[in-house]
Each structure stands twice: as C-alpha cells, then as structure tokens.
C-alpha positions as CSV (number, residue, x, y, z in Angstrom):
1,M,18.8,16.7,8.1
2,A,16.1,14.1,7.3
3,T,12.6,14.8,8.4
4,R,9.8,12.3,9.0
5,K,6.2,12.6,8.1
6,Y,3.4,10.3,9.0
7,F,0.3,9.5,7.0
8,L,-2.4,6.8,6.8
9,G,-3.0,4.3,4.0
10,I,-5.4,1.5,3.3
11,R,-3.7,-2.0,2.9
12,H,-5.1,-5.2,1.6
13,R,-3.9,-7.8,4.1
14,P,-3.6,-10.9,1.8
15,S,-1.5,-9.1,-0.9
16,G,0.1,-6.3,1.2
17,G,-1.0,-3.9,-1.7
18,L,-2.3,-0.4,-0.9
19,L,-5.1,1.5,-2.4
20,P,-3.5,3.7,-5.1
21,N,-3.7,7.4,-5.4
22,V,-6.4,8.0,-8.0
23,R,-8.4,11.2,-8.4
24,G,-12.0,11.4,-7.6
25,W,-14.1,8.3,-7.3
26,G,-11.7,6.3,-9.5
27,F,-10.0,4.9,-6.4
28,T,-13.2,2.7,-6.0
29,R,-12.6,1.0,-9.2
30,T,-8.9,0.1,-8.5
31,A,-7.3,-2.8,-6.9
32,P,-4.7,-2.6,-4.2
33,S,-1.3,-2.3,-5.7
34,R,2.2,-3.0,-4.5
35,T,3.7,-0.8,-7.2
36,D,1.5,2.3,-7.7
37,P,1.9,5.3,-5.3
38,P,-0.6,4.9,-2.3
39,R,-3.4,7.1,-1.6
40,L,-2.4,9.0,1.6
41,F,-4.6,10.4,4.4
42,V,-3.8,12.8,7.2
43,K,-6.9,11.9,9.3
44,I,-8.3,8.6,10.4
45,G,-11.9,9.7,9.5
46,A,-11.0,10.4,5.9
47,A,-9.3,7.0,5.7
48,R,-12.3,5.2,7.2
49,Q,-14.6,7.0,4.9
50,A,-12.5,6.0,1.8
51,L,-12.3,2.5,2.9
52,N,-16.1,2.3,3.4
53,H,-16.7,3.6,-0.1
54,W,-14.2,1.2,-1.6
55,L,-15.9,-1.7,0.2
56,A,-19.3,-0.6,-1.1
57,G,-18.3,-1.0,-4.6
58,E,-17.3,0.9,-7.8
59,L,-18.8,4.3,-7.8
60,F,-19.5,6.3,-10.9
61,E,-20.8,9.8,-11.5
62,E,-23.6,9.8,-14.1
63,P,-25.2,12.9,-15.5
64,D,-28.9,13.4,-14.7
65,S,-30.4,14.4,-18.0
66,D,-33.5,16.2,-16.5
67,F,-31.7,18.7,-14.3
68,G,-28.1,18.8,-15.4
69,D,-27.0,17.3,-12.0
70,T,-24.9,14.3,-11.4
71,T,-26.0,11.1,-9.7
72,L,-23.6,8.9,-7.9
73,R,-24.1,5.2,-8.8
74,C,-22.6,2.2,-7.0
75,H,-21.9,-1.1,-8.7
76,R,-21.6,-3.6,-5.9
77,R,-18.5,-5.6,-5.4
78,P,-19.3,-8.6,-3.2
79,D,-15.7,-10.0,-3.5
80,R,-14.4,-7.0,-1.4
81,R,-14.3,-7.9,2.3
82,E,-13.7,-5.6,5.3
83,S,-11.7,-8.3,7.0
84,D,-9.2,-8.2,4.2
85,M,-8.5,-4.5,4.6
86,E,-6.8,-2.4,7.3
87,I,-5.7,1.2,7.9
88,V,-2.0,1.5,8.4
89,E,0.5,4.2,9.3
90,I,2.9,5.1,6.5
91,E,6.2,6.8,7.4
92,I,7.9,9.0,4.8
93,V,11.4,10.2,5.4
94,V,12.4,13.4,3.5
95,R,16.1,13.9,3.0
96,T,18.2,15.7,0.5
97,L,20.0,14.0,-2.4
98,A,23.2,14.5,-0.6
99,E,21.9,12.8,2.5
100,A,20.5,9.9,0.4
101,Q,23.8,9.4,-1.5
102,L,25.6,9.0,1.9
103,R,23.4,5.9,2.4
104,D,24.6,4.5,-1.0
105,I,21.1,4.3,-2.5
C-alpha cells in the first residue's frame, strides 16, 4: 500500500527549478535545478530561513586566524529576487517495487 509524505521546497518561478539538496551553506552557492534532488523541509520556518539566506547571497565559512573560530561571509547576489521564488509543497508517494511495476513505470 502506497503512503504519501508531504514536504516543502523552494522553487524558482521563472524556470520551475528547485533549490537542490546541498550540505551546509553550499546551497547558497547553487542555482535552482530541474534535475538535481531538491532540498526538502518539514517546517515552513526552516524553508523561509533557507530562502532568506539564499536571497542574501553566497555564504562562505572562513577561518578566523586569531582565535580559531569561523566567520560567516556573504557575497551579495543582487540578481536574486524574492519575487522570483516561492515555497511549495512537495508530495512524495512511497510504494514498493511490486506496486510501482503494476503501474508500468
């Protein structure tokens, strides 16, 4: 029996691409993609926070030579527009291979 799971993703309206699943701050340095697996969120707050970071620009962690800490630096990307982006619901249907083969995939 198939089950359905619901998540949130961040979509680029003009292209239909979704922000891809990249570890750490790397997602701020990627473009929306129609082929790479999307970054999924369970809560709207986390999706909004990620979108705001992406809109701000490309984030990099740089070591602080004096204290051994890391500093977060932002390289602005003025080409990124909030009006081009939206948070969308993504539905995932989980089924067994036998169930999938019945549908002639």
